[in-house]
C-alpha positions as CSV (number, residue, x, y, z in Angstrom):
1,X,-28.0,-2.5,-2.6
2,X,-26.2,-5.4,-4.2
3,X,-27.9,-7.3,-7.0
4,X,-27.8,-11.1,-7.2
5,X,-25.9,-11.1,-10.5
6,X,-22.1,-11.1,-10.1
7,X,-19.4,-10.8,-12.7
8,X,-16.1,-12.4,-12.0
9,X,-13.3,-9.8,-12.4
10,X,-10.8,-12.5,-13.4
11,X,-11.8,-16.2,-14.0
12,X,-8.6,-17.4,-12.4
13,X,-8.9,-15.2,-9.3
14,X,-10.8,-15.4,-6.0
15,X,-12.3,-11.9,-6.4
16,X,-15.8,-11.2,-7.8
17,X,-17.1,-7.8,-8.7
18,X,-20.6,-7.2,-7.4
19,X,-23.1,-5.1,-9.4
20,X,-24.4,-2.1,-7.6
21,X,-27.2,0.3,-8.3
22,X,-26.5,3.9,-9.4
23,X,-27.2,5.6,-6.1
24,X,-25.2,3.1,-4.0
25,X,-22.5,5.7,-3.2
26,X,-25.0,7.6,-1.0
27,X,-25.4,4.4,1.1
28,X,-21.6,4.2,1.4
29,X,-21.5,7.8,2.7
30,X,-24.2,7.0,5.2
31,X,-22.3,4.0,6.4
32,X,-19.2,6.1,6.7
33,X,-21.0,8.7,8.7
34,X,-22.2,6.0,11.1
35,X,-18.6,4.9,11.6
36,X,-17.7,8.5,12.6
37,X,-20.6,8.7,15.0
38,X,-19.6,5.3,16.5
39,X,-16.0,6.3,17.0
40,X,-15.8,10.1,16.9
41,X,-12.5,10.5,18.8
42,X,-10.7,8.0,16.5
43,X,-12.2,9.2,13.3
44,X,-12.1,13.0,13.9
45,X,-8.7,12.7,15.6
46,X,-7.4,10.9,12.4
47,X,-8.9,13.7,10.3
48,X,-7.4,16.4,12.6
49,X,-3.9,14.9,12.2
50,X,-4.3,14.9,8.4
51,X,-5.6,18.5,8.5
52,X,-2.7,19.6,10.7
53,X,-0.1,18.1,8.3
54,X,-1.8,19.8,5.4
55,X,-1.9,23.1,7.1
56,X,1.8,22.7,8.1
57,X,2.8,22.0,4.5
58,X,0.8,24.9,3.2
59,X,2.4,27.2,5.8
60,X,5.9,25.9,4.9
61,X,5.3,26.6,1.2
62,X,4.1,30.1,2.2
63,X,7.2,30.8,4.1
64,X,9.4,30.0,1.1
65,X,7.2,32.1,-1.2
66,X,5.6,29.1,-3.0
67,X,2.0,29.8,-2.0
68,X,0.9,29.1,-5.6
69,X,2.0,25.5,-5.3
70,X,-0.6,24.9,-2.6
71,X,-3.2,24.5,-5.3
72,X,-1.2,21.7,-6.9
73,X,-0.5,20.2,-3.5
74,X,-4.3,20.2,-2.8
75,X,-4.8,18.2,-6.1
76,X,-2.3,15.7,-4.8
77,X,-4.4,14.9,-1.8
78,X,-7.0,13.3,-4.1
79,X,-4.3,11.1,-5.6
80,X,-2.5,10.0,-2.4
81,X,-5.6,10.0,-0.2
82,X,-6.3,6.3,-0.4
83,X,-2.9,5.5,1.1
84,X,-3.3,7.9,3.9
85,X,-6.7,6.5,4.8
86,X,-5.6,2.9,5.7
87,X,-6.1,3.6,9.4
88,X,-9.7,4.6,8.7
89,X,-10.2,1.4,6.7
90,X,-9.0,-0.5,9.7
91,X,-11.5,1.2,12.0
92,X,-14.4,0.4,9.7
93,X,-13.2,-3.2,9.2
94,X,-13.0,-3.8,13.0
95,X,-16.4,-2.3,13.5
96,X,-17.9,-4.5,10.7
97,X,-16.4,-7.5,12.4
98,X,-17.8,-6.5,15.8
99,X,-14.4,-5.8,17.2
100,X,-13.3,-2.8,19.3
101,X,-11.5,0.0,17.4
102,X,-9.0,2.0,19.4
103,X,-5.7,3.9,18.8
104,X,-3.7,0.7,19.3
105,X,-5.6,-1.0,16.5
106,X,-4.8,1.9,14.1
107,X,-1.0,2.0,14.9
108,X,-0.8,-1.8,15.0
109,X,-3.1,-2.5,12.0
110,X,-2.6,-5.9,10.3
111,X,-2.0,-5.5,6.6
112,X,-2.4,-8.8,4.7
113,X,-0.2,-7.6,1.8
114,X,2.2,-5.1,3.3
115,X,4.9,-5.2,0.6
116,X,2.3,-5.1,-2.2
117,X,0.8,-2.0,-0.4
118,X,4.2,-0.4,-0.6
119,X,4.4,-1.1,-4.3
120,X,0.9,0.4,-4.6
121,X,2.2,3.5,-2.9
122,X,4.9,3.9,-5.4
123,X,2.3,3.7,-8.2
124,X,0.3,6.6,-6.6
125,X,3.5,8.5,-5.9
126,X,4.4,8.2,-9.6
127,X,1.1,9.6,-10.6
128,X,1.4,12.4,-8.1
129,X,4.9,13.3,-9.3
130,X,3.6,13.3,-12.9
131,X,0.9,15.8,-11.7
132,X,3.5,18.1,-10.2
133,X,5.7,17.9,-13.3
134,X,2.7,18.7,-15.5
135,X,1.7,21.6,-13.2
136,X,5.1,23.2,-13.5
137,X,5.4,22.5,-17.2
138,X,2.0,24.2,-17.8
139,X,3.0,27.1,-15.7
140,X,6.2,27.6,-17.7
141,X,4.2,27.3,-21.0
142,X,1.6,30.0,-20.0
143,X,3.7,32.2,-17.7
144,X,7.0,31.9,-19.4
145,X,10.0,32.9,-17.3
146,X,8.0,34.7,-14.8
147,X,8.4,33.7,-11.1
148,X,5.5,32.2,-9.2
149,X,3.2,35.2,-8.4
150,X,2.4,35.8,-4.7
151,X,-0.8,34.5,-3.3
152,X,-2.5,37.9,-3.4
153,X,-1.9,38.2,-7.1
154,X,-2.1,34.5,-8.2
155,X,-5.9,34.1,-8.1
156,X,-6.5,37.4,-10.0
157,X,-4.0,36.5,-12.7
158,X,-5.4,33.0,-12.9
159,X,-9.0,34.2,-13.5
160,X,-8.6,37.6,-15.3
161,X,-5.7,37.2,-17.7
162,X,-5.5,35.1,-20.9
163,X,-2.4,33.2,-19.8
164,X,-4.0,32.6,-16.4
165,X,-7.2,31.2,-17.9
166,X,-5.1,29.0,-20.2
167,X,-3.3,27.6,-17.3
168,X,-6.6,27.1,-15.4
169,X,-8.3,25.3,-18.2
170,X,-5.5,23.0,-19.3
171,X,-4.3,22.5,-15.7
172,X,-7.9,21.4,-14.7
173,X,-8.1,19.0,-17.7
174,X,-4.7,17.4,-16.9
175,X,-5.4,17.3,-13.2
176,X,-8.8,15.7,-13.7
177,X,-7.3,13.1,-16.0
178,X,-4.6,12.1,-13.6
179,X,-7.0,12.2,-10.7
180,X,-9.4,9.9,-12.6
181,X,-6.4,7.5,-13.4
182,X,-5.4,7.4,-9.7
183,X,-9.0,6.8,-8.7
184,X,-9.4,3.9,-11.2
185,X,-6.3,2.1,-10.0
186,X,-6.9,2.7,-6.2
187,X,-10.6,2.9,-5.5
188,X,-10.8,-0.7,-4.3
189,X,-7.2,-1.8,-4.6
190,X,-5.9,-0.2,-1.4
191,X,-8.5,-1.7,0.9
192,X,-8.2,-5.0,-1.0
193,X,-4.4,-5.1,-0.2
194,X,-5.2,-4.2,3.4
195,X,-7.6,-7.1,3.9
196,X,-6.4,-9.8,1.5
197,X,-3.3,-11.5,0.3
198,X,-3.0,-10.3,-3.3
199,X,-0.4,-8.8,-5.5
200,X,-0.7,-5.1,-6.3
201,X,-1.0,-5.7,-10.1
202,X,-4.0,-7.9,-9.5
203,X,-5.5,-5.4,-7.1
204,X,-5.1,-2.6,-9.7
205,X,-6.7,-4.8,-12.4
206,X,-9.7,-5.5,-10.2
207,X,-10.0,-1.8,-9.3
208,X,-10.0,-0.8,-13.0
209,X,-12.4,-3.5,-14.0
210,X,-14.8,-2.3,-11.3
211,X,-14.8,1.2,-12.7
212,X,-15.1,-0.1,-16.3
213,X,-18.0,-2.5,-15.5
214,X,-20.1,-0.1,-13.5
215,X,-19.1,3.4,-14.7
216,X,-22.3,5.2,-13.6
217,X,-22.1,4.5,-9.8
218,X,-18.3,4.7,-9.8
219,X,-18.2,8.1,-11.6
220,X,-20.9,9.3,-9.1
221,X,-18.7,8.1,-6.3
222,X,-15.6,9.8,-7.8
223,X,-17.6,13.1,-8.1
224,X,-18.8,12.8,-4.5
225,X,-15.2,12.2,-3.2
226,X,-14.0,15.2,-5.2
227,X,-16.8,17.5,-4.0
228,X,-16.4,16.5,-0.3
229,X,-12.6,16.8,-0.3
230,X,-12.9,20.1,-2.2
231,X,-15.2,21.5,0.5
232,X,-12.7,20.3,3.2
233,X,-9.8,22.0,1.4
234,X,-11.8,25.2,0.8
235,X,-12.4,25.6,4.5
236,X,-8.6,26.4,5.0
237,X,-8.0,22.7,5.3
238,X,-9.9,22.5,8.6
239,X,-12.9,20.9,6.8
240,X,-10.6,17.8,6.3
241,X,-11.2,17.0,9.9
242,X,-14.6,15.7,8.9
243,X,-14.3,15.3,5.1
244,X,-11.3,12.9,5.2
245,X,-12.7,10.4,7.7
246,X,-16.1,10.5,6.0
247,X,-14.5,9.6,2.6
248,X,-12.1,7.1,4.1
249,X,-14.8,5.1,6.0
250,X,-17.2,5.3,3.1
251,X,-14.4,3.9,0.8
252,X,-14.1,0.8,3.0
253,X,-17.9,0.2,2.7
254,X,-17.7,0.8,-1.0
255,X,-15.0,-1.9,-1.3
256,X,-16.9,-4.4,0.9
257,X,-20.1,-4.0,-1.3
258,X,-18.2,-4.0,-4.6
259,X,-15.8,-6.9,-4.1
260,X,-16.7,-10.4,-3.0
261,X,-13.9,-12.7,-1.9
262,X,-14.4,-16.4,-2.8
263,X,-13.1,-18.6,0.0
264,X,-10.0,-20.7,-0.9
């Protein structure tokens, strides 16, 4: 799937961005599915934990009467997902190296740039906090001083009232923009920080350059991630048991195909 022509992301770096064909993301998904089949207990167990945490958060928000915030929280999963998937990257990495993947390897995973990965986490948390602030700001603009409507009324107000449609349209545009930003800075940077010694700014730069150099396959990949995760969320979060591991494993294979590390 990789062409012979390679473009160096930064002349002074050790990282080279491989060119890929438009339909390469389908091969990444296939490789991710093979990882799930090879280690179903690990992969689906990881997804089950993620789904359980998501359900617990949604239930907690429901108890305090903030059911409407669940939609904004679901959007945040797309932003923070690359961080939560580091254990899945480790499973795929060990399998690609012919090593055994087990629960110990997940909890004791070796991160080559741990502090830089923390900094990367702050970047994604900043984008997530911006999304939440925009969500509440837009709600205030379109709903005024009204309290958050209960879940049974929120969907009908969102779809069948002028202020609800305004919130839906502008909220979708803002959310899509922030999700695309998060995708551009993290699509290869998080697995790169896991596997190589590199600072987070360089990793972000390489990730953005990858998206800019090959927009067609990278936008297809973004669309597939969004669609798969949306299906997982729509199934009362239970679909995340499969959706999250599939995207996580596939992201590792995307990184390995897109980024070539020149030996020092």
